[in-house]
N, C-alpha and C positions, 0 to 999 in steps of 0.2 A: 509602593511597599510591593516586592517583590507576592507575586502567588506562590502560599506554602502546598508542599508537595502533603497527601494529607493519606493516614492509614488506620483503616479501621481495625479495630485492638478486641479482640472477646476475650482472650485467655488461653484457645486455640493454642498446638505446638503451630498448627497453617496461619493462623497469624503471630503466632512469633520467631518466624521466618518472614513477616511481612516485615515486620520491624526492623531487624535486619539488612533488608533488601534495602529498605525506604532509607531508613539511616548512611546506608552507602550511597544508595543514591542520593541524596537529599546534602549531603558531606563533597559528593563529586561536582554536585553546578553551583556548591553554595547558597544550597536555598534555606529556608524555612521547614519546620518537621512538624503536624500536627497529629494529635495523635489521640483519636475517637471513639467512646463506645458507645453502643445505643443499646439499649431496650426498657421494657414497657412495666418497670416495674413499677414504677408509679400506679400504673394503671390496677394493678392485679396483687399490690405487696402494699400498704401502710408502713413508716416505721416504727410503730404502736405497738400494730398487728406482730410484726415480727420483736420485737424486744417480751412482748408479751412469752412470744412461744422459749425463748430464752436462743435464737438461732439468727446469726447476721442478715440483716436489709440485702435484700438484689443492689441497695446502691455503694453500700461498706464494702460488696464486691466486686459492683463499676471501679470505686474508688480506687480499693487492691491492684483490680488490673492495670489500672490507667497507670498508677505510681509503679509499677514494678518494667512498664514497657518504658517508662519514660527515664528509671533506671537500667534496662537495658540497653536505649539507644545511646545514656550517653557514654557506656561505655564502647560504646560502639565509636562514637563520633560528639569525643567532647566537649569540641568546640558549636554543638548544633545551635542553632536556635529555634526551641522546643516548645508550641501548647500543646495545652492539654484538654480537655470536653469529655462532658458526661447527661447523653442527650437522651430524655424520658420518648425515644422514638425508636417504631419499628432501625431493623440496624439497614436497608433497604431507603426508604422515608430520606432516613436522616445524609448515607452516603451521597444521594443523588444530588441530597437539600450543600451541603456540602462540595463536589464537587463546581458547583456556579460559580465558587469563587479556588480553585485550587489546579495548580498547575498539571496533577495526575490526584489520581485514584488509587492504590495500591490495597491489595485482599487477599489473603492472602485464598488458598485455593473452595476449602471447606471450611464453617465453624467448629463450637460444641455439639454441634448436631450427630455425630458420630456416624458422617457416611463417607463412603467407600473414599480413601485416595483419589485412587482411578479413574472419579466424576466429580463435577465440577458438583459443587454446594447450589444451593437457588439463591441462593442471596449474591454471593458472587455475579452468578447466570443474571440475574437479575440486573445490577447495578452496568457488570460491561455490555445491556445492549437499552439502555437506557440512560446515561451519564452523560452532561453535557463533556464531558474534558477526555482526556485521555485514561484508560482505567488496564492496570500493569494488576495481573493474577498469578499470584507462584507459584507457577507449576513445576516439578523439577525438582531436585536434592538442593542440601542449602549450597551448596558448593558455588553456584550462580552470582558471585558479587558481583556488583556492575565498575567495578575498580580495580577489577583482579579476574576475568573472568577464565575459568578454565580452559577456555577456546580463544578468548579473543575474537569469538566474531560475532555477530550479528545476522539476521535473517531477517527478510522485507519481501513478503510478498507481493509482487505489482498484480495488482489488478489494472482493468482498463484504462488509460492513462488521464489525465484529469490535470489541465492547470492549477501551479500552487498545493498538492495534494497533501495531501495536512499528514499523511502515514510519512511519504516518502520525506519530507521533511523534519518531522519525528525522525528518525531512521539514520538519517545522515548526521545531526546532531549530537544521537547517542553515540555512534561510531565517536564521528572528532572526541567527547568529550572522553567518551574508552580508549583512542587510539587500539580504535580492531575496527577486524576487515567486515567491511559490509557486502556480505552477499542480498542479492535481489534476483531473484527468481521467479520466474513466472513459467507456470506449467502451460501444457497447451493438450486441443484431442482433436484431429480429424472429425468432422461429421460423423454422423449415421448414413448418412446419403453418400456422400463418397465410395465405391468401391474404386477393386481393381478394372468398370469396365468404362473407368471415367476416362474420357473424351482423351484426358492430357496422357503425356506419355506413363506411364506404371510408374508408382514413386513421386510423382509431381506433385499430384493433391497434398503429399506428404509436408513435403519440402515447401509446400507456399501456405499452407499451414505454422511451419514452423520458422518462416520465416516473418511473416504476423506478429508472431509473440514475440521476436527479438526489434521490430520494430515498433510494438508494445512498451519496453521496458526503455528500450533508446528515448523515445519522447515523454514518460515516464517522470527519466531520471535528469534530464539536458539541463533545467535551470537550475538542478539542486549540484549535479556534479558541477558548474562552475563557480556555484557560490562555497560547495568546499572541495576543493580543490586538493584539498592534504587527505582525507579518505582513500583508505584503499579499496577501490570498488574492483565488485569480483560481477560480471550479470550469466544467469544461468536460464537456460526455458530446460521444459523437462516434457514430456511428455507425458501425459500421464492424469488423473483426479486431480485440481488442485489441494484438498483438503491433505491426501493421501500425499501428493510432493511437499509436503509445507511439513507436516507430521515428522515423515525423514527425515526434513532436514533440522527440525527441531531440540532432533539427536544431540546435534554436533554445534548447537547455538548456546551464546548465553543468554539468548532474548532474541524472540518473533516478533517480527512487527508485523500486526494484519490492520487494513485502512475494514468500517464498517460506516456504511451512508445510514446518514440523519436527518429528514424530513421533517418543518417546522410542523408542526400543527396535531401532528402521529403520534397518537396513544398506542401505549402498546411496547414491545422488544422489536428494536431494529437491530442489528447484528450481523445477519445474513449467514448460509450454510457454512462456507469454506470456516467464517471466523466459528461459527456455534464449534462446528468439527473441532478444530486447535486448541480452541478453549477448553473440553473436554480430555483431552488427546496426545495433547502434545506434551516432550520431554520436560523443555525448559521453558523461563518464565516466557507468560503471552501480554503484548501490547495492545491492546485495541486501541486505537485512534480514531474518533471519528472523522467526520468530514462531512458539512453541511450542502442538500444540497437545495 
């Protein structure tokens, strides 16, 4: 059975945007959609107490949230195969568990906590930094629909070349499914010790570093280019900090794809500075693709 696309829903505007985006994405890939709500309502509230107070319990609220999200997804894509669940766990634990049997997790940039839109919520950050599967965080506005992106452009942040990079594969598959351009971007910087007093002719050290960046892009993309010849690919190297280069590129993208190394047995967040920065500041949705090393 094909693994589902899992969405965390909590009734917030951000999570409703995630439902819309995920419904489009699931329809695009003909994948099942799974809507999950998680809260610790069983620990802090008993149904009997809620009835005595004459207030709806958190369980009832969760059921309403999931039902509303399901209706929203059905209106978006009527033929979707949708499953739902309400889990009495904290959101991070529940989503990480769901991610073990998901093609990807889709979450809003922040939930009902009221955190400012500019910054990333703690749940989104924790899930993106620890999940076993790809995590797509819905940064940006409502107009970044997978099938009808306003830019028809996906940006891939190219890291050090690695055979069979998961992020590269994911980016090519998304571009192919959407019939979108794929822009592979590699940032480069001159090492601090390189000065005009370098023994090479003036300007030569910078050209050397830029050429290394070009070679890195070619090596990282070589296998995927052969496997996906229909994808319109644009390669670009830019001098500057990687986080700044990618955040600038996100302004004209429908999706930004970055990799994140995961090490077996490591406990804690595994994200990297660049991925952490773009999750907080990117203008478009960000896909964090784990690479196990």
